[in-house]
C-alpha positions in Angstrom: -14.8 0.2 -2.2 -14.3 -0.6 1.3 -11.1 -1.3 3.4 -10.1 -4.6 2.3 -8.6 -7.0 4.7 -5.6 -9.1 3.5 -5.9 -12.8 3.2 -4.3 -14.6 6.2 -2.3 -16.9 3.7 -0.9 -13.8 1.8 0.2 -12.1 5.0 1.9 -15.1 6.3 3.6 -15.5 2.9 4.9 -12.1 3.3 6.5 -12.7 6.8 7.9 -16.0 5.3 9.5 -14.2 2.5 11.1 -11.6 5.0 12.5 -14.6 7.2 13.7 -16.4 3.8 15.5 -13.5 2.2 16.9 -11.9 5.4 14.9 -8.8 4.7 16.3 -5.7 6.1 13.7 -3.1 4.9 10.2 -3.0 3.4 9.4 -0.4 1.0 5.8 0.6 0.9 5.1 2.2 -2.7 2.1 4.0 -4.2 1.5 6.4 -7.1 0.4 10.0 -7.0 -2.2 11.3 -9.1 0.4 12.2 -11.7 1.7 8.7 -12.1 4.9 9.4 -10.1 6.2 6.8 -7.9 6.0 7.7 -4.0 7.6 5.5 -1.1 8.5 5.1 2.3 10.8 2.5 3.5 10.8 1.1 7.0 13.3 -1.4 8.9 11.9 -4.8 9.2 11.9 -4.5 13.1 8.6 -2.4 12.7 6.8 -4.8 10.3 3.8 -6.2 12.2 0.9 -8.6 10.6 -1.3 -5.8 11.9 -0.1 -3.4 9.2 -2.1 -5.3 6.8 -5.4 -4.8 8.6 -4.7 -1.4 9.9 -2.5 0.2 7.4 0.3 2.7 8.1 -0.4 6.5 8.9 1.3 9.2 6.7 1.0 12.7 5.7 -1.0 13.3 2.7 -0.2 16.8 2.6 3.3 15.9 1.4 1.9 14.7 -2.0 1.1 17.1 -4.6 -2.6 17.4 -5.2 -4.0 15.5 -2.2 -4.5 17.0 1.0 -4.4 20.3 2.8 -2.2 20.3 5.8 -5.2 20.6 8.4 -6.7 17.3 6.9 -3.7 15.4 5.9 -3.8 12.0 7.8 -4.1 9.4 5.3 -3.5 5.3 5.4 -1.2 3.3 3.3 -2.9 0.0 3.0 -0.2 -2.8 2.0 -1.2 -5.3 -0.5 0.1 -8.7 0.8 -0.4 -10.1 -2.7 2.0 -7.6 -4.2 5.0 -8.5 -2.3 8.2 -9.1 -4.2 11.9 -8.7 -3.4 13.8 -5.5 -4.9 16.5 -6.8 -7.2 18.1 -3.5 -7.3 18.5 -2.8 -3.4 22.1 -2.7 -1.7 20.4 -4.5 1.1 17.7 -7.1 1.2 14.5 -5.1 0.8 10.9 -6.3 -0.1 8.3 -4.2 -1.9 4.6 -3.7 -1.2 2.4 -1.7 -3.3 -0.2 0.1 -1.5 -3.9 1.5 -1.7 -4.5 4.9 0.1 -7.2 4.9 2.4 -9.2 8.0 3.5 -9.3 7.4 7.6 -12.3 9.3 8.0 -14.4 6.7 6.1 -12.3 3.7 5.7 -12.8 4.0 1.8 -10.5 4.1 -1.0 -9.3 7.7 -1.6 -10.5 9.2 -4.8 -7.3 10.5 -6.0 -5.2 7.2 -5.5 -4.6 6.1 -9.2 -4.5 2.2 -8.0 -7.8 2.6 -6.5 -9.1 4.1 -9.5 -7.9 1.3 -11.8 -9.6 -1.2 -9.5 -13.0 0.4 -9.9 -12.5 0.7 -13.6 -11.5 -2.7 -13.7 -14.5 -3.9 -11.8 -16.9 -1.7 -13.9 -15.7 -3.2 -17.0 -15.8 -6.7 -15.7 -19.3 -6.4 -14.4 -20.6 -4.4 -17.4 -19.6 -7.3 -19.8 -20.9 -10.1 -18.0 
């Protein structure tokens, strides 16, 4: 699964949601191999449209079972179509679910449950046609 570029309309919709809801923080969420939610939040001033094509670098060694410290660079690739407001946040916060990308190949990380689910779904749809 190659690195997916977000549809410009979906990215525009996210940027509109940020303005319309006076969003202060964007929470980038993903799941570790054990199914536990992980996240990192950023102030809205750091959010740019390029994040949806370039992703956000993070340290994969901090996630149990993923990477050793010497090969820890990974990419969070936000899915613009997953954008929703967090109804429980004290300040207006937008949630974006992310895929994990292996920076050396630009491919989906094999231990990312979201990527695994997408592959299984694609396989199932392809097989039943």
